[in-house]
All heavy atoms as TSV, in Angstrom:
chain	resi	resn	atom	element	x	y	z
A	1	MET	N	N	180.005	220.979	-92.443
A	1	MET	CA	C	179.812	220.913	-91.015
A	1	MET	C	C	179.505	222.325	-90.508
A	1	MET	O	O	180.148	223.292	-90.899
A	1	MET	CB	C	181.063	220.366	-90.338
A	1	MET	CG	C	180.883	220.236	-88.860
A	1	MET	SD	S	182.295	219.560	-88.007
A	1	MET	CE	C	183.418	220.921	-88.112
A	2	ILE	N	N	178.535	222.400	-89.604
A	2	ILE	CA	C	178.185	223.709	-89.068
A	2	ILE	C	C	178.396	223.811	-87.556
A	2	ILE	O	O	178.428	224.906	-87.019
A	2	ILE	CB	C	176.738	224.106	-89.420
A	2	ILE	CG1	C	175.735	223.088	-88.904
A	2	ILE	CG2	C	176.587	224.312	-90.894
A	2	ILE	CD1	C	174.293	223.489	-89.079
A	3	PHE	N	N	178.569	222.661	-86.903
A	3	PHE	CA	C	178.714	222.701	-85.441
A	3	PHE	C	C	179.326	221.392	-84.968
A	3	PHE	O	O	178.995	220.328	-85.473
A	3	PHE	CB	C	177.336	222.898	-84.807
A	3	PHE	CG	C	177.348	223.060	-83.317
A	3	PHE	CD1	C	177.903	224.177	-82.724
A	3	PHE	CD2	C	176.778	222.102	-82.507
A	3	PHE	CE1	C	177.890	224.333	-81.343
A	3	PHE	CE2	C	176.761	222.244	-81.127
A	3	PHE	CZ	C	177.320	223.368	-80.549
A	4	GLU	N	N	180.229	221.478	-83.987
A	4	GLU	CA	C	180.826	220.288	-83.385
A	4	GLU	C	C	180.998	220.542	-81.898
A	4	GLU	O	O	181.424	221.622	-81.498
A	4	GLU	CB	C	182.171	219.990	-84.039
A	4	GLU	CG	C	182.796	218.697	-83.548
A	4	GLU	CD	C	184.052	218.346	-84.309
A	4	GLU	OE1	O	183.931	217.739	-85.377
A	4	GLU	OE2	O	185.140	218.721	-83.836
A	5	THR	N	N	180.650	219.544	-81.083
A	5	THR	CA	C	180.736	219.705	-79.635
A	5	THR	C	C	180.907	218.350	-78.961
A	5	THR	O	O	180.601	217.321	-79.555
A	5	THR	CB	C	179.473	220.410	-79.082
A	5	THR	OG1	O	179.638	220.640	-77.685
A	5	THR	CG2	C	178.228	219.593	-79.315
A	6	ARG	N	N	181.354	218.373	-77.744
A	6	ARG	CA	C	181.405	217.171	-76.914
A	6	ARG	C	C	180.233	217.137	-75.945
A	6	ARG	O	O	180.064	216.192	-75.203
A	6	ARG	CB	C	182.721	217.121	-76.144
A	6	ARG	CG	C	183.903	216.953	-77.044
A	6	ARG	CD	C	185.166	216.879	-76.238
A	6	ARG	NE	N	186.301	216.813	-77.136
A	6	ARG	CZ	C	187.519	217.113	-76.797
A	6	ARG	NH1	N	187.786	217.495	-75.566
A	6	ARG	NH2	N	188.493	217.028	-77.661
A	7	ASP	N	N	179.445	218.189	-75.954
A	7	ASP	CA	C	178.338	218.358	-75.017
A	7	ASP	C	C	177.010	218.072	-75.724
A	7	ASP	O	O	176.575	218.826	-76.586
A	7	ASP	CB	C	178.367	219.787	-74.479
A	7	ASP	CG	C	177.276	220.076	-73.472
A	7	ASP	OD1	O	176.492	219.165	-73.138
A	7	ASP	OD2	O	177.207	221.226	-73.011
A	8	GLU	N	N	176.348	216.982	-75.342
A	8	GLU	CA	C	175.091	216.599	-75.974
A	8	GLU	C	C	174.007	217.657	-75.758
A	8	GLU	O	O	173.174	217.900	-76.634
A	8	GLU	CB	C	174.625	215.245	-75.439
A	8	GLU	CG	C	173.443	214.697	-76.189
A	8	GLU	CD	C	173.057	213.302	-75.748
A	8	GLU	OE1	O	173.793	212.674	-74.959
A	8	GLU	OE2	O	172.005	212.837	-76.199
A	9	THR	N	N	174.027	218.322	-74.618
A	9	THR	CA	C	173.052	219.378	-74.343
A	9	THR	C	C	173.226	220.543	-75.321
A	9	THR	O	O	172.248	221.102	-75.823
A	9	THR	CB	C	173.184	219.880	-72.892
A	9	THR	OG1	O	173.013	218.758	-72.014
A	9	THR	CG2	C	172.155	220.932	-72.565
A	10	ALA	N	N	174.459	220.894	-75.628
A	10	ALA	CA	C	174.729	221.970	-76.588
A	10	ALA	C	C	174.252	221.566	-77.984
A	10	ALA	O	O	173.726	222.395	-78.728
A	10	ALA	CB	C	176.217	222.294	-76.607
A	11	LEU	N	N	174.428	220.309	-78.335
A	11	LEU	CA	C	173.950	219.814	-79.625
A	11	LEU	C	C	172.434	219.948	-79.720
A	11	LEU	O	O	171.903	220.458	-80.707
A	11	LEU	CB	C	174.355	218.355	-79.825
A	11	LEU	CG	C	173.784	217.683	-81.072
A	11	LEU	CD1	C	174.414	218.234	-82.322
A	11	LEU	CD2	C	173.957	216.187	-80.986
A	12	ARG	N	N	171.742	219.526	-78.686
A	12	ARG	CA	C	170.270	219.614	-78.680
A	12	ARG	C	C	169.797	221.069	-78.757
A	12	ARG	O	O	168.825	221.380	-79.432
A	12	ARG	CB	C	169.712	218.919	-77.456
A	12	ARG	CG	C	169.894	217.419	-77.500
A	12	ARG	CD	C	169.307	216.760	-76.251
A	12	ARG	NE	N	169.644	215.367	-76.187
A	12	ARG	CZ	C	168.991	214.407	-76.827
A	12	ARG	NH1	N	167.970	214.710	-77.588
A	12	ARG	NH2	N	169.364	213.142	-76.709
A	13	ALA	N	N	170.503	221.961	-78.077
A	13	ALA	CA	C	170.144	223.381	-78.129
A	13	ALA	C	C	170.327	223.936	-79.534
A	13	ALA	O	O	169.497	224.699	-80.031
A	13	ALA	CB	C	170.986	224.173	-77.128
A	14	ARG	N	N	171.402	223.544	-80.189
A	14	ARG	CA	C	171.657	224.020	-81.563
A	14	ARG	C	C	170.591	223.487	-82.510
A	14	ARG	O	O	170.097	224.213	-83.375
A	14	ARG	CB	C	173.051	223.582	-82.002
A	14	ARG	CG	C	173.501	224.151	-83.305
A	14	ARG	CD	C	173.609	225.686	-83.207
A	14	ARG	NE	N	174.276	226.220	-84.354
A	14	ARG	CZ	C	175.505	226.699	-84.348
A	14	ARG	NH1	N	176.183	226.752	-83.239
A	14	ARG	NH2	N	176.037	227.162	-85.442
A	15	LEU	N	N	170.219	222.221	-82.350
A	15	LEU	CA	C	169.155	221.641	-83.175
A	15	LEU	C	C	167.839	222.373	-82.960
A	15	LEU	O	O	167.107	222.652	-83.918
A	15	LEU	CB	C	168.983	220.160	-82.847
A	15	LEU	CG	C	170.005	219.217	-83.435
A	15	LEU	CD1	C	169.848	217.828	-82.821
A	15	LEU	CD2	C	169.867	219.160	-84.933
A	16	SER	N	N	167.536	222.690	-81.723
A	16	SER	CA	C	166.319	223.420	-81.400
A	16	SER	C	C	166.318	224.784	-82.093
A	16	SER	O	O	165.304	225.209	-82.651
A	16	SER	CB	C	166.198	223.581	-79.893
A	16	SER	OG	O	165.054	224.313	-79.567
A	17	GLY	N	N	167.444	225.449	-82.083
A	17	GLY	CA	C	167.567	226.743	-82.753
A	17	GLY	C	C	167.354	226.640	-84.250
A	17	GLY	O	O	166.720	227.509	-84.854
A	18	LEU	N	N	167.870	225.576	-84.854
A	18	LEU	CA	C	167.673	225.372	-86.288
A	18	LEU	C	C	166.199	225.133	-86.604
A	18	LEU	O	O	165.668	225.665	-87.578
A	18	LEU	CB	C	168.515	224.195	-86.789
A	18	LEU	CG	C	170.027	224.426	-86.812
A	18	LEU	CD1	C	170.761	223.130	-87.133
A	18	LEU	CD2	C	170.383	225.512	-87.822
A	19	ARG	N	N	165.544	224.344	-85.768
A	19	ARG	CA	C	164.110	224.093	-85.970
A	19	ARG	C	C	163.318	225.389	-85.863
A	19	ARG	O	O	162.423	225.649	-86.661
A	19	ARG	CB	C	163.609	223.074	-84.957
A	19	ARG	CG	C	164.069	221.682	-85.233
A	19	ARG	CD	C	163.463	220.701	-84.237
A	19	ARG	NE	N	164.070	219.402	-84.394
A	19	ARG	CZ	C	164.832	218.803	-83.482
A	19	ARG	NH1	N	165.047	219.369	-82.315
A	19	ARG	NH2	N	165.354	217.624	-83.722
A	20	GLU	N	N	163.625	226.185	-84.850
A	20	GLU	CA	C	162.926	227.457	-84.672
A	20	GLU	C	C	163.155	228.404	-85.837
A	20	GLU	O	O	162.290	229.210	-86.168
A	20	GLU	CB	C	163.370	228.121	-83.369
A	20	GLU	CG	C	162.868	227.424	-82.129
A	20	GLU	CD	C	163.421	228.021	-80.845
A	20	GLU	OE1	O	164.060	229.092	-80.897
A	20	GLU	OE2	O	163.219	227.392	-79.786
A	21	ALA	N	N	164.318	228.288	-86.482
A	21	ALA	CA	C	164.633	229.126	-87.636
A	21	ALA	C	C	163.975	228.610	-88.918
A	21	ALA	O	O	164.092	229.241	-89.961
A	21	ALA	CB	C	166.151	229.205	-87.821
A	22	GLY	N	N	163.312	227.460	-88.825
A	22	GLY	CA	C	162.606	226.917	-89.985
A	22	GLY	C	C	163.460	226.091	-90.933
A	22	GLY	O	O	163.078	225.860	-92.073
A	23	VAL	N	N	164.604	225.634	-90.457
A	23	VAL	CA	C	165.474	224.803	-91.295
A	23	VAL	C	C	164.798	223.462	-91.554
A	23	VAL	O	O	164.235	222.850	-90.649
A	23	VAL	CB	C	166.847	224.602	-90.612
A	23	VAL	CG1	C	167.689	223.582	-91.347
A	23	VAL	CG2	C	167.572	225.922	-90.498
A	24	ASP	N	N	164.836	223.014	-92.797
A	24	ASP	CA	C	164.262	221.728	-93.176
A	24	ASP	C	C	165.068	220.614	-92.497
A	24	ASP	O	O	166.250	220.424	-92.780
A	24	ASP	CB	C	164.318	221.574	-94.695
A	24	ASP	CG	C	163.758	220.270	-95.206
A	24	ASP	OD1	O	163.296	219.436	-94.398
A	24	ASP	OD2	O	163.793	220.060	-96.429
A	25	GLU	N	N	164.421	219.886	-91.605
A	25	GLU	CA	C	165.123	218.854	-90.825
A	25	GLU	C	C	165.662	217.720	-91.692
A	25	GLU	O	O	166.589	217.023	-91.285
A	25	GLU	CB	C	164.204	218.305	-89.746
A	25	GLU	CG	C	163.942	219.323	-88.651
A	25	GLU	CD	C	163.146	218.753	-87.506
A	25	GLU	OE1	O	163.447	217.619	-87.071
A	25	GLU	OE2	O	162.220	219.442	-87.043
A	26	SER	N	N	165.123	217.539	-92.877
A	26	SER	CA	C	165.626	216.471	-93.749
A	26	SER	C	C	167.018	216.799	-94.292
A	26	SER	O	O	167.683	215.934	-94.856
A	26	SER	CB	C	164.653	216.199	-94.901
A	26	SER	OG	O	164.638	217.278	-95.820
A	27	THR	N	N	167.472	218.039	-94.118
A	27	THR	CA	C	168.812	218.418	-94.590
A	27	THR	C	C	169.857	218.348	-93.479
A	27	THR	O	O	171.023	218.645	-93.706
A	27	THR	CB	C	168.806	219.851	-95.167
A	27	THR	OG1	O	168.501	220.780	-94.124
A	27	THR	CG2	C	167.803	219.996	-96.300
A	28	ILE	N	N	169.433	217.963	-92.277
A	28	ILE	CA	C	170.344	217.927	-91.134
A	28	ILE	C	C	170.910	216.520	-90.940
A	28	ILE	O	O	170.193	215.536	-91.018
A	28	ILE	CB	C	169.614	218.368	-89.848
A	28	ILE	CG1	C	169.156	219.819	-89.987
A	28	ILE	CG2	C	170.518	218.210	-88.634
A	28	ILE	CD1	C	168.277	220.286	-88.847
A	29	ARG	N	N	172.202	216.464	-90.692
A	29	ARG	CA	C	172.873	215.187	-90.416
A	29	ARG	C	C	173.598	215.314	-89.084
A	29	ARG	O	O	174.300	216.292	-88.840
A	29	ARG	CB	C	173.864	214.879	-91.525
A	29	ARG	CG	C	174.712	213.667	-91.250
A	29	ARG	CD	C	175.661	213.416	-92.379
A	29	ARG	NE	N	176.647	212.442	-91.973
A	29	ARG	CZ	C	177.305	211.689	-92.811
A	29	ARG	NH1	N	177.103	211.804	-94.103
A	29	ARG	NH2	N	178.193	210.825	-92.378
A	30	ILE	N	N	173.429	214.302	-88.239
A	30	ILE	CA	C	174.116	214.265	-86.949
A	30	ILE	C	C	175.026	213.041	-86.933
A	30	ILE	O	O	174.565	211.917	-87.149
A	30	ILE	CB	C	173.123	214.176	-85.785
A	30	ILE	CG1	C	172.157	215.350	-85.812
A	30	ILE	CG2	C	173.871	214.120	-84.458
A	30	ILE	CD1	C	170.989	215.187	-84.869
A	31	ASP	N	N	176.295	213.256	-86.694
A	31	ASP	CA	C	177.253	212.167	-86.552
A	31	ASP	C	C	177.723	212.127	-85.111
A	31	ASP	O	O	177.983	213.163	-84.499
A	31	ASP	CB	C	178.464	212.370	-87.465
A	31	ASP	CG	C	178.100	212.283	-88.932
A	31	ASP	OD1	O	177.516	211.259	-89.329
A	31	ASP	OD2	O	178.390	213.241	-89.671
A	32	THR	N	N	177.822	210.926	-84.567
A	32	THR	CA	C	178.370	210.726	-83.235
A	32	THR	C	C	179.689	209.991	-83.396
A	32	THR	O	O	179.720	208.849	-83.836
A	32	THR	CB	C	177.401	209.899	-82.368
A	32	THR	OG1	O	176.142	210.564	-82.321
A	32	THR	CG2	C	177.937	209.744	-80.955
A	33	LEU	N	N	180.766	210.669	-83.081
A	33	LEU	CA	C	182.100	210.089	-83.213
A	33	LEU	C	C	182.495	209.527	-81.854
A	33	LEU	O	O	182.784	210.270	-80.918
A	33	LEU	CB	C	183.088	211.156	-83.683
A	33	LEU	CG	C	182.650	211.950	-84.930
A	33	LEU	CD1	C	183.607	213.089	-85.207
A	33	LEU	CD2	C	182.526	211.034	-86.115
A	34	CYS	N	N	182.462	208.232	-81.756
A	34	CYS	CA	C	182.749	207.565	-80.481
A	34	CYS	C	C	184.250	207.469	-80.281
A	34	CYS	O	O	184.952	206.850	-81.076
A	34	CYS	CB	C	182.119	206.176	-80.452
A	34	CYS	SG	S	180.331	206.223	-80.555
A	35	GLY	N	N	184.724	208.058	-79.206
A	35	GLY	CA	C	186.153	208.100	-78.947
A	35	GLY	C	C	186.668	206.897	-78.179
A	35	GLY	O	O	187.849	206.675	-78.091
A	36	ARG	N	N	185.784	206.131	-77.587
A	36	ARG	CA	C	186.168	204.981	-76.757
A	36	ARG	C	C	186.983	205.439	-75.557
A	36	ARG	O	O	186.668	206.430	-74.947
A	36	ARG	CB	C	186.905	203.930	-77.584
A	36	ARG	CG	C	186.216	203.522	-78.846
A	36	ARG	CD	C	185.260	202.418	-78.605
A	36	ARG	NE	N	184.654	202.037	-79.875
A	36	ARG	CZ	C	183.459	201.568	-79.983
A	36	ARG	NH1	N	182.726	201.399	-78.920
A	36	ARG	NH2	N	182.966	201.236	-81.142
A	37	LEU	N	N	188.063	204.784	-75.285
A	37	LEU	CA	C	188.841	205.099	-74.089
A	37	LEU	C	C	189.808	206.259	-74.283
A	37	LEU	O	O	190.057	207.033	-73.372
A	37	LEU	CB	C	189.619	203.867	-73.633
A	37	LEU	CG	C	188.763	202.651	-73.251
A	37	LEU	CD1	C	189.653	201.460	-72.956
A	37	LEU	CD2	C	187.875	202.973	-72.070
A	38	ALA	N	N	190.349	206.387	-75.485
A	38	ALA	CA	C	191.391	207.387	-75.714
A	38	ALA	C	C	190.857	208.802	-75.920
A	38	ALA	O	O	191.495	209.770	-75.519
A	38	ALA	CB	C	192.230	206.982	-76.923
A	39	LEU	N	N	189.705	208.942	-76.544
A	39	LEU	CA	C	189.154	210.252	-76.873
A	39	LEU	C	C	187.703	210.346	-76.431
A	39	LEU	O	O	186.980	209.355	-76.439
A	39	LEU	CB	C	189.215	210.488	-78.389
A	39	LEU	CG	C	190.595	210.447	-79.032
A	39	LEU	CD1	C	190.465	210.431	-80.541
A	39	LEU	CD2	C	191.426	211.625	-78.572
A	40	PRO	N	N	187.235	211.540	-76.088
A	40	PRO	CA	C	185.830	211.690	-75.700
A	40	PRO	C	C	184.909	211.623	-76.924
A	40	PRO	O	O	185.330	211.875	-78.057
A	40	PRO	CB	C	185.785	213.076	-75.068
A	40	PRO	CG	C	186.938	213.811	-75.656
A	40	PRO	CD	C	187.981	212.778	-75.944
A	41	THR	N	N	183.662	211.282	-76.698
A	41	THR	CA	C	182.674	211.260	-77.768
A	41	THR	C	C	182.419	212.683	-78.247
A	41	THR	O	O	182.313	213.612	-77.453
A	41	THR	CB	C	181.357	210.636	-77.272
A	41	THR	OG1	O	181.633	209.281	-76.887
A	41	THR	CG2	C	180.282	210.644	-78.336
A	42	THR	N	N	182.339	212.841	-79.563
A	42	THR	CA	C	182.102	214.147	-80.167
A	42	THR	C	C	180.862	214.061	-81.039
A	42	THR	O	O	180.637	213.060	-81.715
A	42	THR	CB	C	183.310	214.568	-81.026
A	42	THR	OG1	O	184.472	214.584	-80.205
A	42	THR	CG2	C	183.112	215.931	-81.647
A	43	TYR	N	N	180.054	215.111	-81.012
A	43	TYR	CA	C	178.855	215.192	-81.841
A	43	TYR	C	C	179.099	216.229	-82.927
A	43	TYR	O	O	179.557	217.338	-82.651
A	43	TYR	CB	C	177.648	215.606	-81.000
A	43	TYR	CG	C	177.418	214.680	-79.838
A	43	TYR	CD1	C	177.894	214.992	-78.571
A	43	TYR	CD2	C	176.758	213.469	-80.018
A	43	TYR	CE1	C	177.704	214.131	-77.501
A	43	TYR	CE2	C	176.569	212.602	-78.950
A	43	TYR	CZ	C	177.047	212.944	-77.702
A	43	TYR	OH	O	176.859	212.086	-76.649
A	44	ARG	N	N	178.790	215.860	-84.167
A	44	ARG	CA	C	179.017	216.744	-85.300
A	44	ARG	C	C	177.702	216.962	-86.030
A	44	ARG	O	O	177.017	216.010	-86.391
A	44	ARG	CB	C	180.052	216.117	-86.232
A	44	ARG	CG	C	180.468	217.040	-87.348
A	44	ARG	CD	C	181.556	216.403	-88.180
A	44	ARG	NE	N	182.803	216.373	-87.413
A	44	ARG	CZ	C	183.865	215.681	-87.784
A	44	ARG	NH1	N	183.843	214.954	-88.866
A	44	ARG	NH2	N	184.945	215.708	-87.043
A	45	LEU	N	N	177.364	218.212	-86.252
A	45	LEU	CA	C	176.134	218.587	-86.925
A	45	LEU	C	C	176.490	219.163	-88.291
A	45	LEU	O	O	177.300	220.079	-88.393
A	45	LEU	CB	C	175.397	219.636	-86.082
A	45	LEU	CG	C	174.090	220.186	-86.586
A	45	LEU	CD1	C	173.053	219.074	-86.703
A	45	LEU	CD2	C	173.594	221.272	-85.647
A	46	SER	N	N	175.905	218.574	-89.325
A	46	SER	CA	C	176.158	219.021	-90.697
A	46	SER	C	C	174.830	219.285	-91.382
A	46	SER	O	O	173.780	218.827	-90.947
A	46	SER	CB	C	176.908	217.944	-91.484
A	46	SER	OG	O	178.102	217.586	-90.847
A	47	ARG	N	N	174.927	219.994	-92.477
A	47	ARG	CA	C	173.738	220.265	-93.263
A	47	ARG	C	C	174.041	219.959	-94.723
A	47	ARG	O	O	175.060	220.387	-95.255
A	47	ARG	CB	C	173.352	221.729	-93.097
A	47	ARG	CG	C	172.009	222.027	-93.608
A	47	ARG	CD	C	171.497	223.327	-93.036
A	47	ARG	NE	N	170.270	223.635	-93.734
A	47	ARG	CZ	C	169.837	224.840	-93.966
A	47	ARG	NH1	N	170.510	225.861	-93.525
A	47	ARG	NH2	N	168.734	225.028	-94.618
A	48	PHE	N	N	173.162	219.183	-95.350
A	48	PHE	CA	C	173.338	218.859	-96.749
A	48	PHE	C	C	173.108	220.109	-97.588
A	48	PHE	O	O	172.195	220.885	-97.319
A	48	PHE	CB	C	172.359	217.772	-97.188
A	48	PHE	CG	C	172.637	216.438	-96.559
A	48	PHE	CD1	C	171.809	215.938	-95.575
A	48	PHE	CD2	C	173.729	215.691	-96.953
A	48	PHE	CE1	C	172.060	214.713	-94.991
A	48	PHE	CE2	C	173.990	214.459	-96.376
A	48	PHE	CZ	C	173.157	213.974	-95.393
A	49	ALA	N	N	173.933	220.295	-98.591
A	49	ALA	CA	C	173.788	221.431	-99.505
A	49	ALA	C	C	173.641	220.898	-100.921
A	49	ALA	O	O	174.365	219.988	-101.335
A	49	ALA	CB	C	175.011	222.329	-99.414
A	50	ALA	N	N	172.702	221.455	-101.647
A	50	ALA	CA	C	172.486	221.039	-103.023
A	50	ALA	C	C	173.675	221.482	-103.876
A	50	ALA	O	O	174.242	222.557	-103.662
A	50	ALA	CB	C	171.206	221.641	-103.563
A	51	ARG	N	N	174.023	220.661	-104.825
A	51	ARG	CA	C	175.083	221.043	-105.758
A	51	ARG	C	C	174.528	222.071	-106.724
A	51	ARG	O	O	173.392	221.973	-107.166
A	51	ARG	CB	C	175.559	219.831	-106.550
A	51	ARG	CG	C	176.325	218.858	-105.728
A	51	ARG	CD	C	176.874	217.772	-106.595
A	51	ARG	NE	N	177.661	216.862	-105.778
A	51	ARG	CZ	C	178.187	215.769	-106.236
A	51	ARG	NH1	N	178.005	215.405	-107.484
A	51	ARG	NH2	N	178.896	214.998	-105.438
A	52	PRO	N	N	175.352	223.049	-107.085
A	52	PRO	CA	C	174.872	224.030	-108.065
A	52	PRO	C	C	174.681	223.365	-109.427
A	52	PRO	O	O	175.355	222.382	-109.752
A	52	PRO	CB	C	175.986	225.069	-108.120
A	52	PRO	CG	C	177.185	224.411	-107.524
A	52	PRO	CD	C	176.704	223.317	-106.631
A	53	ALA	N	N	173.745	223.875	-110.198
A	53	ALA	CA	C	173.488	223.334	-111.528
A	53	ALA	C	C	174.712	223.579	-112.408
A	53	ALA	O	O	175.357	224.621	-112.320
A	53	ALA	CB	C	172.260	224.003	-112.129
A	54	PRO	N	N	175.062	222.591	-113.242
A	54	PRO	CA	C	176.216	222.788	-114.135
A	54	PRO	C	C	175.917	223.900	-115.127
A	54	PRO	O	O	174.790	224.100	-115.561
A	54	PRO	CB	C	176.379	221.440	-114.837
A	54	PRO	CG	C	175.120	220.693	-114.593
A	54	PRO	CD	C	174.444	221.295	-113.409
A	55	GLU	N	N	176.980	224.635	-115.466
A	55	GLU	CA	C	176.808	225.714	-116.423
A	55	GLU	C	C	176.647	225.160	-117.827
A	55	GLU	O	O	177.288	224.185	-118.190
A	55	GLU	CB	C	178.021	226.647	-116.375
A	55	GLU	CG	C	178.139	227.419	-115.087
A	55	GLU	CD	C	179.265	228.412	-115.113
A	55	GLU	OE1	O	179.613	228.884	-116.202
A	55	GLU	OE2	O	179.798	228.707	-114.040
A	56	SER	N	N	175.794	225.785	-118.575
A	56	SER	CA	C	175.549	225.376	-119.964
A	56	SER	C	C	176.695	225.851	-120.838
A	56	SER	O	O	177.149	226.981	-120.711
A	56	SER	CB	C	174.218	225.955	-120.443
A	56	SER	OG	O	174.035	225.635	-121.798
A	57	GLY	N	N	177.151	224.998	-121.720
A	57	GLY	CA	C	178.252	225.347	-122.621
A	57	GLY	C	C	177.779	226.026	-123.885
A	57	GLY	O	O	178.532	226.216	-124.823
A	58	HIS	N	N	176.531	226.451	-123.941
A	58	HIS	CA	C	175.970	227.048	-125.165
A	58	HIS	C	C	176.041	228.522	-125.120
A	58	HIS	O	O	175.951	229.258	-124.294
A	58	HIS	CB	C	174.515	226.621	-125.354
A	58	HIS	CG	C	174.422	225.130	-125.527
A	58	HIS	ND1	N	174.193	224.540	-126.730
A	58	HIS	CD2	C	174.546	224.107	-124.637
A	58	HIS	CE1	C	174.158	223.221	-126.576
A	58	HIS	NE2	N	174.377	222.957	-125.295
């Protein structure tokens, strides 16, 4: 996770910044956590990271 907010405008601004920085949009994940009545809705921005290659045992 790289960013979490309750403000949709802040989420859009952060996404815009990532695009301007040349981040591959296919690596971006946006989750919307719906709080219903008890909690406010939260937006979570994550970025997929490749797993490192396994080390060779040779």
